[in-house]
C-alpha positions in Angstrom: -41.7 29.1 16.8 -44.3 26.4 16.4 -42.9 25.4 13.0 -39.5 24.7 14.7 -41.2 22.1 17.0 -42.6 20.4 13.9 -39.2 20.2 12.3 -37.8 18.8 15.5 -40.5 16.2 15.5 -39.7 15.2 12.0 -36.0 14.8 12.8 -37.0 12.7 15.8 -39.1 10.4 13.7 -36.3 10.1 11.1 -33.8 9.2 13.8 -36.1 6.7 15.5 -37.4 5.1 12.4 -40.8 4.8 14.1 -43.6 7.3 14.9 -44.4 5.3 18.1 -40.8 5.4 19.3 -40.3 9.1 18.4 -43.6 9.9 20.2 -42.3 8.2 23.4 -39.0 10.1 23.1 -40.7 13.5 22.6 -43.4 13.0 25.2 -46.3 13.2 22.8 -49.0 10.6 21.8 -48.4 8.6 18.6 -51.7 9.8 17.1 -50.9 13.4 17.7 -47.4 13.0 16.2 -48.8 11.2 13.2 -51.3 14.1 12.6 -48.5 16.6 12.9 -46.5 14.7 10.2 -49.5 14.3 7.9 -50.4 18.0 8.3 -46.8 19.0 7.4 -46.8 16.7 4.4 -50.0 18.3 3.1 -48.6 21.8 3.6 -45.2 20.7 2.1 -46.9 19.3 -0.9 -45.2 15.9 -0.8 -44.9 12.9 1.5 -41.6 12.7 3.3 -41.8 9.3 4.9 -42.2 5.9 3.4 -44.6 3.9 5.7 -43.3 0.4 6.4 -44.8 -2.6 8.2 -42.6 -1.9 11.2 -41.9 1.7 11.1 -41.1 4.6 8.7 -38.1 5.8 6.8 -37.3 8.9 4.9 -38.1 8.9 1.1 -35.9 10.9 -1.3 -37.9 14.1 -0.6 -37.5 13.5 3.1 -33.8 13.1 2.8 -33.5 16.5 1.2 -35.8 18.0 3.8 -33.8 16.5 6.8 -30.6 18.1 5.5 -32.4 21.4 5.3 -33.8 21.0 8.8 -30.3 20.3 10.2 -28.8 23.2 8.4 -31.6 25.6 9.6 -31.1 24.4 13.2 -27.4 25.0 13.0 -28.0 28.5 11.6 -30.5 29.2 14.4 -28.0 28.1 17.0 -25.4 30.4 15.5 -27.8 33.3 15.7 -28.7 32.5 19.3 -25.0 32.4 20.2 -24.4 35.8 18.5 -27.4 37.3 20.4 -26.0 35.9 23.7 -22.7 37.5 22.8 -24.4 40.9 22.3 -25.8 40.7 25.8 -22.4 39.8 27.2 -23.4 36.2 28.0 -20.8 33.6 26.9 -23.0 30.5 26.3 -23.3 27.9 23.6 -22.5 24.3 22.8 -19.6 22.7 20.9 -19.9 19.2 19.5 -16.7 17.7 18.2 -15.8 14.3 16.7 -12.2 13.2 17.2 -9.8 10.4 16.6 -9.0 8.2 19.6 -5.5 9.6 19.7 -6.9 13.0 20.5 -9.1 11.8 23.4 -6.8 11.1 26.4 -4.6 14.2 26.6 -5.0 16.8 23.9 -8.7 17.3 23.9 -9.3 17.4 27.7 -6.6 20.1 28.0 -8.1 22.1 25.2 -11.7 22.0 26.5 -10.6 22.8 30.0 -8.6 25.8 28.8 -11.6 27.1 26.8 -14.1 26.6 29.6 -11.8 28.5 32.0 -12.7 31.6 30.0 -16.2 30.6 28.8 -17.7 28.5 31.6 -21.2 28.7 30.2 -20.2 26.7 27.1 -20.9 22.9 27.2 -19.3 20.2 25.0 -20.1 16.9 23.4 -17.1 14.8 22.5 -17.6 11.9 20.1 -14.7 9.5 19.7 -14.9 8.4 16.0 -12.8 6.7 13.3 -12.3 8.9 10.3 -15.3 7.7 8.3 -17.7 8.1 11.3 -16.3 11.5 12.0 -17.0 12.7 8.5 -20.5 11.3 8.7 -21.1 13.3 11.9 -20.2 16.5 10.0 -22.5 15.6 7.2 -25.4 15.0 9.5 -24.7 18.0 11.7 -24.2 15.8 14.7 -20.8 17.4 15.2 -19.7 21.0 14.5 -16.0 20.1 14.1 -13.9 17.0 13.5 -10.3 16.4 14.4 -9.1 13.2 12.7 -6.2 11.5 11.1 -6.2 10.8 7.4 -9.6 12.1 6.4 -10.9 10.6 3.1 -13.2 13.1 1.5 -11.6 16.5 1.5 -13.9 17.9 -1.2 -16.9 17.9 1.1 -15.2 19.7 4.0 -13.4 22.9 4.8 -9.9 22.1 6.2 -9.3 24.6 9.0 -5.7 23.3 9.6 -3.7 20.2 9.0 -0.5 19.1 10.7 1.7 16.0 10.3 2.6 13.5 13.1 5.0 10.7 12.9 3.9 7.1 13.7 5.6 6.0 17.0 6.5 2.5 18.0 5.4 2.0 21.6 6.7 -0.8 23.9 7.5 -1.5 27.5 10.9 -0.3 29.0 12.0 -3.9 29.3 11.3 -4.8 25.7 14.4 -6.1 23.8 14.2 -3.2 21.4 13.9 -0.6 24.1 17.7 -0.1 24.3 18.1 0.9 20.7 18.8 4.5 19.7 16.6 4.3 16.6 14.1 1.8 15.2 12.8 0.8 11.8 9.4 -0.7 11.1 11.0 -3.9 10.1 12.6 -4.2 13.5 9.1 -3.8 15.1 7.5 -6.4 12.9 10.0 -9.0 14.0 8.2 -9.0 17.3 4.6 -9.6 18.2 2.7 -6.4 17.3 -0.6 -4.9 18.1 -2.5 -2.8 15.5 -5.9 -1.1 15.1 -8.3 -2.2 12.4 -8.2 -0.7 8.8 -10.8 1.9 9.5 -8.4 3.8 11.8 -5.9 6.2 10.2 -2.7 4.8 11.7 -3.5 1.3 10.3 -3.9 2.9 6.9 -0.4 4.3 7.2 1.1 1.0 8.4 -0.6 -0.8 5.4 1.0 1.7 3.0 4.4 1.2 4.6 4.3 -2.7 4.5 3.1 -2.6 0.9 6.6 -1.5 0.0 8.3 -4.2 2.2 8.9 -7.9 1.9 7.6 -8.2 5.5 3.9 -8.0 6.2 1.7 -7.1 9.1 0.9 -10.2 11.1 -0.6 -8.8 14.2 -0.9 -10.8 17.4 -3.7 -8.6 18.5 -6.0 -6.3 16.5 -7.9 -3.9 18.7 -10.0 -0.8 18.1 -8.8 0.8 21.4 -5.5 2.6 21.8 -5.9 2.4 25.5 -6.0 -1.4 25.3 -3.0 -1.4 23.1 -1.0 0.8 25.4 -1.8 -1.5 28.4 -1.2 -4.6 26.4 2.4 -3.8 25.5 3.1 -3.5 29.2 2.1 -7.1 29.7 3.7 -8.7 26.7 6.9 -8.3 24.7 4.8 -6.6 22.0 5.0 -3.4 20.0 2.1 -1.0 19.5 1.8 2.0 17.3 0.5 5.5 18.1 0.8 9.2 17.2 2.6 11.5 19.6 -0.5 13.6 20.3 -2.0 10.5 22.0 1.0 9.7 24.2 2.0 11.3 27.5 5.6 11.1 26.3 7.3 12.9 29.2 4.9 11.6 31.9 5.1 7.8 32.0 8.5 6.1 32.2 7.0 2.6 31.8 7.1 3.1 28.0 9.8 3.3 25.4 8.6 5.4 22.5 10.4 5.6 19.1 9.2 7.9 16.3 9.5 6.1 13.0 11.1 8.0 10.1 8.9 9.3 7.2 10.8 7.2 4.7 9.9 4.2 6.7 6.2 5.0 7.5 4.4 8.0 6.0 3.6 10.7 8.5 -0.1 10.9 9.5 -2.0 14.0 8.6 -4.2 15.4 11.4 -6.9 17.6 10.1 -9.4 20.0 11.7 -12.5 20.0 9.6 -15.9 21.5 9.3 -18.7 21.0 6.8 -18.0 23.0 3.6 -19.9 26.3 3.5 -21.3 26.0 7.0 -21.1 29.1 9.2 -20.4 27.8 12.6 -22.1 29.2 15.8 -19.9 31.4 17.9 -18.7 28.9 20.5 -17.6 26.2 17.9 -16.0 28.9 15.8 -14.0 30.2 18.7 -13.0 26.7 19.9 -11.9 25.9 16.3 -9.6 29.0 16.4 -8.1 27.8 19.8 -7.5 24.3 18.4 -5.8 25.6 15.3 -3.4 27.7 17.4 -2.6 24.8 19.6 -2.1 22.5 16.6 0.3 25.0 15.1 2.5 24.5 18.2 2.6 20.8 17.4 3.8 21.1 13.9 7.0 19.2 13.0 10.0 21.5 12.6 11.0 22.2 9.0 14.0 20.3 7.7 
């Protein structure tokens, strides 16, 4: 499998943007790595790197090649996992990109449940906004993505989508906490904390206020839902989050109000994989488990 090592070296150089830096990372001399690259380019029939004063970068031929390399590595990992299954060994690795809302409660439960049966499987969890998660799928950095409001459906296979309402979140002693129901306009009359536009829930809030005379005028904009949850406990402020990211029954410090769909559009949570990619065994099985769990979270039909 010597050719596989060469492909791994090419990917390392592409990622580092420097033969010297990649050589350090791969524990090989710069001169030896440069010879491997040049030898591959001669055999390949075309240069794949553009040599720059302070490093290298992939040229168009190299960009095509790196996508092929990542696809081949993914297929090889799938075959290895299938061979491991034939021998009765449940091993493999799952890499998943997920929205912040999935991180604190849902994803730890799901991974722990999977590993109770398949303890030999390891995981990488990447917390990403929707654009970064999609880029992870394109570059084969993640096998799966579970994100709100994905942008580019045509590039991906949607394994399952469910809807979640946007919830207003505040402390129990907030003036609005005694209400039975809340509208978005009620929340915007108080200081409010929102994520930046790259995050799906902000996209939905922007859609909603576009139909209103009131506008978002956040006191705080933060890219951390954990920060926002803690902030509303320290100020008479309102935050916004999806139910999947809240421990609704386990923390009585918060008052939580789902906002109606006519007020704020429901968020679409989608489980994605790269279109046409055949996943290795472990990611494919984990995707099936996630899909079954997400079905249980679907809103009841009305």
